[in-house]
C-alpha positions in Angstrom: 112.6 99.3 53.7 113.9 101.8 56.2 117.6 102.5 56.2 120.1 104.6 58.2 123.3 105.8 56.7 126.6 105.4 58.5 126.9 109.2 58.9 123.5 109.3 60.6 124.4 106.4 62.8 127.7 108.1 63.8 125.7 111.1 64.9 123.2 109.0 66.9 126.1 107.1 68.6 127.9 110.3 69.4 124.8 112.0 70.8 124.2 109.0 73.0 127.8 109.5 74.4 127.1 113.3 74.7 130.0 113.8 72.4 128.9 115.5 69.2 129.8 118.8 67.5 129.2 119.0 63.8 129.2 122.3 62.0 130.4 124.1 58.9 133.6 126.0 59.1 133.4 129.8 58.9 136.7 130.5 57.2 139.2 128.8 55.0 141.5 126.5 56.9 144.5 124.5 55.8 145.7 120.9 56.0 146.4 121.5 59.7 143.8 124.1 60.8 140.0 124.5 60.9 138.5 128.0 61.3 135.1 128.2 63.0 134.1 131.2 65.0 131.0 129.4 66.3 133.4 127.5 68.6 133.6 130.6 70.8 130.1 129.7 72.1 131.3 126.4 73.6 134.9 127.1 74.4 134.2 129.5 77.3 137.4 131.3 76.4 139.4 128.1 77.3 142.3 127.7 74.8 142.7 124.1 75.8 139.1 123.1 75.6 139.5 120.8 72.6 143.1 119.9 72.8 143.6 116.1 72.6 140.1 115.8 71.0 139.6 114.6 67.4 138.5 116.4 64.3 136.9 114.6 61.3 136.7 116.0 57.8 133.2 114.9 56.8 134.0 115.2 53.1 136.9 112.8 53.2 136.4 110.9 56.4 139.9 111.7 57.6 140.6 112.0 61.3 143.2 114.0 63.1 144.2 114.7 66.7 143.8 118.3 67.9 147.0 119.9 69.3 145.8 123.5 69.8 143.1 126.1 69.8 143.2 129.9 69.3 140.0 131.4 71.0 140.4 134.8 69.4 140.0 133.5 65.8 138.2 130.2 66.4 141.1 128.3 64.9 141.7 124.6 65.7 145.2 123.2 65.0 145.4 119.5 64.3 147.4 116.8 62.5 147.6 116.9 58.7 144.5 115.9 56.7 142.9 117.2 53.6 142.0 120.9 54.3 138.5 121.6 55.5 137.7 124.7 53.4 135.4 127.6 54.1 131.7 126.6 54.8 132.7 122.9 54.8 131.5 120.2 57.2 133.6 118.9 60.1 133.1 117.1 63.4 134.7 117.4 66.8 134.9 114.4 69.1 136.2 113.7 72.6 136.2 110.0 71.8 138.2 108.8 68.7 135.6 108.7 65.9 137.4 105.7 64.5 136.4 103.8 67.6 132.8 104.9 67.1 132.9 103.7 63.4 134.4 100.4 64.6 131.6 100.1 67.1 129.0 100.7 64.4 130.5 97.9 62.3 130.7 95.6 65.3 127.1 96.3 66.4 125.9 94.5 63.2 127.2 91.3 64.9 126.3 92.1 68.4 122.7 92.8 67.4 122.2 89.4 65.7 119.8 87.2 67.7 121.5 84.5 69.8 119.3 81.4 70.3 115.9 82.6 71.4 117.1 86.1 72.2 115.6 88.9 70.2 117.9 91.1 68.1 118.3 92.8 64.7 119.0 91.2 61.3 118.5 91.7 57.6 115.8 89.4 56.0 116.3 90.6 52.5 115.7 87.6 50.1 118.7 86.1 48.2 118.3 85.5 44.5 121.8 84.4 43.6 121.0 80.7 42.9 119.6 79.4 39.7 118.3 75.8 39.2 120.9 73.5 37.6 123.2 76.4 36.7 126.9 75.3 36.6 128.3 78.8 35.9 129.9 80.8 38.6 129.2 84.5 39.0 126.6 84.1 36.3 125.2 87.6 36.8 128.4 89.6 37.0 127.8 90.5 40.6 131.5 89.9 41.7 134.0 92.2 40.1 137.3 93.8 41.1 139.5 94.7 38.1 138.1 91.6 36.3 135.0 89.4 36.8 135.6 86.7 39.3 135.5 83.1 37.8 135.7 84.6 34.2 138.7 85.0 31.9 139.0 88.4 30.1 140.5 87.3 26.8 139.9 90.2 24.5 138.9 93.9 24.8 137.2 95.7 27.6 134.8 94.1 30.1 133.3 96.1 33.0 130.6 95.8 35.6 127.4 97.7 34.6 125.1 99.1 37.3 122.5 100.9 35.2 121.5 98.6 32.4 120.7 95.2 34.0 118.0 92.7 34.0 118.3 91.1 37.5 120.3 91.7 40.6 122.6 94.7 41.0 125.0 94.4 38.0 125.4 93.0 34.6 128.4 92.3 32.2 129.3 95.1 29.7 131.6 94.3 26.8 133.1 96.8 24.4 134.9 95.4 21.4 137.6 97.3 19.5 140.2 95.8 17.2 138.6 92.4 17.4 135.7 90.5 19.0 135.3 90.9 22.8 135.3 87.6 24.6 134.6 86.7 28.2 135.1 83.0 28.9 134.5 80.5 31.6 135.9 76.9 31.4 133.7 74.4 33.1 135.6 71.1 32.3 137.6 70.9 35.5 134.6 72.0 37.7 132.0 69.7 36.2 131.9 66.0 37.0 129.1 64.5 34.9 128.5 60.8 34.6 128.5 59.6 31.0 128.6 63.1 29.7 129.2 62.3 26.0 125.9 62.7 24.1 124.2 64.7 26.8 122.7 68.0 25.8 124.1 71.2 27.3 121.9 74.3 27.4 123.5 77.8 27.5 121.2 80.7 27.8 120.8 84.2 29.2 119.7 87.8 28.8 121.5 90.0 26.2 121.2 93.6 25.2 122.6 95.3 22.1 121.7 98.3 20.0 123.0 96.9 16.7 122.2 93.6 14.9 124.9 90.9 14.6 126.7 92.4 17.7 126.2 90.0 20.6 125.8 86.3 21.1 126.5 83.3 23.4 128.9 80.5 22.3 130.3 77.3 23.6 133.2 75.0 22.6 134.2 71.5 23.6 137.7 71.5 22.1 139.3 74.7 23.4 138.1 77.1 20.7 138.4 75.4 17.3 134.7 74.5 16.9 132.0 76.9 18.1 128.3 76.3 18.7 126.5 79.6 18.9 123.2 81.2 19.7 121.6 83.6 17.2 122.9 87.1 17.3 120.9 89.7 19.2 118.6 91.5 16.8 119.9 94.9 17.8 116.6 96.2 19.0 118.0 98.2 22.0 116.1 95.9 24.2 116.9 92.8 26.4 116.3 89.5 24.6 115.4 86.7 26.9 116.8 83.1 27.5 114.0 81.8 25.2 115.7 83.6 22.3 119.4 83.7 23.3 120.1 80.0 23.7 122.6 77.3 22.7 121.6 73.6 22.9 124.1 71.1 21.8 125.0 67.5 22.4 128.4 67.0 24.0 130.8 65.3 21.4 132.4 62.0 22.4 135.8 63.5 21.9 135.2 66.6 24.0 138.3 67.9 25.8 136.8 70.9 27.5 133.6 72.9 27.9 134.1 76.6 27.6 131.4 79.3 27.6 131.9 82.5 25.7 130.2 85.9 25.9 131.0 87.5 22.6 130.7 91.1 21.2 131.5 91.7 17.6 134.3 94.1 16.7 133.2 97.7 17.1 130.1 96.8 19.2 128.9 97.2 22.8 126.7 94.7 24.5 125.4 93.7 27.9 124.8 90.2 29.4 123.0 89.1 32.5 121.4 86.2 34.4 123.2 83.4 32.5 122.7 79.7 32.9 124.6 76.7 31.7 123.0 73.3 32.5 123.5 69.6 31.7 122.0 67.3 34.4 119.8 68.2 37.4 121.6 69.7 40.3 120.3 68.6 43.7 122.6 70.4 46.1 123.4 74.1 46.3 125.7 76.1 48.7 123.6 78.5 50.8 125.1 82.0 50.5 127.5 82.4 53.4 125.9 85.7 54.3 122.7 83.9 55.3 123.5 82.9 58.9 120.1 81.3 59.6 117.7 79.7 57.2 116.5 79.6 54.6 113.1 79.6 56.1 111.4 79.9 52.7 112.5 78.7 49.2 110.5 80.1 46.3 110.9 79.6 42.5 110.6 82.2 39.8 107.3 81.7 38.0 108.3 82.9 34.6 111.9 82.7 33.3 111.2 85.6 31.0 110.3 87.8 34.0 113.1 87.6 36.5 111.7 90.5 38.6 108.2 89.1 38.5 106.4 86.8 41.0 107.8 83.8 42.8 105.9 80.8 44.3 106.6 77.8 46.5 107.6 74.6 44.6 104.6 72.2 44.7 104.5 69.6 47.5 106.8 66.7 46.7 107.7 68.4 43.5 111.0 69.6 42.1 112.4 72.9 40.8 112.4 73.8 37.1 115.7 74.1 35.2 116.9 77.6 34.7 114.5 79.3 37.2 115.9 81.7 39.8 115.5 80.6 43.4 114.5 83.1 46.1 115.8 82.1 49.6 114.6 84.0 52.6 116.7 83.8 55.8 118.6 85.9 58.3 121.8 87.8 57.6 123.8 90.4 59.5 122.9 94.0 59.0 125.2 95.7 56.5 128.5 97.0 57.7 129.0 100.1 55.5 132.5 101.4 54.8 131.5 104.9 53.7 129.4 107.6 55.3 126.8 107.2 52.5 126.5 103.4 53.0 123.4 102.2 54.6 122.2 99.9 57.4 118.9 98.2 56.9 117.0 99.6 60.0 115.1 102.7 61.0 113.4 103.8 64.2 112.8 102.3 66.7 115.3 99.6 65.9 118.1 102.2 65.7 117.8 102.7 69.4 118.9 99.1 70.1 121.7 99.3 67.5 123.0 102.5 69.1 122.9 100.9 72.6 125.0 97.9 71.4 127.5 100.3 69.7 127.8 102.5 72.9 128.3 99.4 75.1 131.1 98.2 72.8 132.7 101.7 73.1 132.6 101.7 76.9 134.1 98.2 77.0 136.9 99.3 74.8 137.5 102.4 76.8 137.5 100.5 80.0 140.2 98.2 78.8 142.7 101.0 78.4 141.4 103.4 81.1 143.5 105.2 83.7 142.6 104.2 87.3 140.7 107.4 88.0 138.4 106.8 85.1 137.5 103.2 85.8 134.6 103.8 88.2 132.8 106.2 85.9 133.2 103.9 82.9 132.0 100.9 84.8 128.9 102.9 85.9 128.2 103.8 82.2 128.7 100.2 81.1 126.3 99.0 83.7 123.7 101.6 82.7 123.9 100.6 79.0 123.7 96.9 79.9 120.4 97.7 81.6 119.2 99.7 78.6 119.9 96.7 76.3 118.2 94.3 78.6 115.1 96.6 78.9 114.9 96.9 75.1 115.1 93.1 74.6 112.4 92.6 77.2 110.0 95.2 75.7 110.4 93.8 72.2 109.5 96.9 70.2 113.1 97.8 69.7 114.1 94.4 68.3 112.9 91.8 65.7 111.5 88.3 66.3 114.3 85.8 66.7 113.1 83.8 63.7 111.1 84.3 60.5 107.9 82.5 59.5 109.0 79.2 58.0 107.3 77.3 55.2 106.8 73.6 55.4 109.1 72.1 52.7 106.6 69.3 52.1 109.1 66.8 50.7 110.7 69.4 48.4 113.9 70.6 50.1 116.0 70.4 53.2 119.2 72.0 54.6 122.3 70.1 55.7 125.7 70.8 56.9 128.6 69.4 54.9 131.9 69.8 56.7 130.9 73.3 57.8 129.3 74.4 54.5 125.5 74.8 54.7 123.7 73.2 51.7 120.2 73.4 50.3 119.2 70.0 48.9 116.2 69.2 46.7 114.8 65.7 47.5 112.7 64.6 44.5 114.5 63.0 41.5 114.2 64.5 38.0 
């Protein structure tokens, strides 16, 4: 998939505005100066040529207003930011680069197709839902200082980006001075009819380099009686849900249902793609990032191969417990917050994205323009309106306003429940 970084997009937007100077400094500056003798080639000897423009330190992203320029030495004086050292990258802008960055972020929304209008979007499949799974954040994808929906009871738990089995991250537990435990209580969030005697299944992927180090556990009484999977064998490989599993009938006197990820004292282990199930689940919240769709719902073919093939659920059939679902729909293009962050488009689609960002900038400038600038800004705004209309008409700069849709054939449907979009499976199990 082609991508464009925010830094690349900033350059494209700036060039479309005829407002881009990006070079490396030629001397050591300070927190309030940049030294670049190459500026002599564009200053024309004018010591005011860049006053009231903006400098941007590329390394840090900091922006400052220029207050002076010394032509003899190529020294720009500006507001305090981290020093742009010798041979370091900086940018010079007539238009506030923060407005340009805001426009790049906003263009993600402006490019999204409206009705039958063509536009730009991200069609990357979502694989965050798992059939019948009652656990929240079951792959460790949401983390700040702790894992969302989980309780950090003992030791150190962090998000792991390198060793994972599915998605972007996994759970990493390091135990020292006692067993490491990460827990999630399901009692208050699970409303199961006649739950006593029903069998729960807890399973997932676990990695450990030493035997008797990592396992899954569940309690029904707040932690006095545990039901546990076998320990990981310590083979320095991922063991699958077929191996790492707890199946247990719910006691009649159950007061809670709590899931534990446990690492023995002194050990390190990783957990990923977990599933806790009891009864079939027929309704799933469609990820909020998916604005249109899903147009296609596929099911993982083999639970032991989460990155393997996916297939449609057979006509008038039902999904299989524990399998990952792959939903394909339309989401906004990413809105990166760093220069290295990426947007999921390349040429020729970047031309349309840039046009939307530039039009946004001219609208913003027009709203605060002095009277003598209004006519010129209105002309530019009209010109870019025409550019966008032409690109939408030609089609090659934009994507189709919808994706190819599969026929659900009595398997699934989408509904709106009080503003929340749901995927519902139709056939009973």
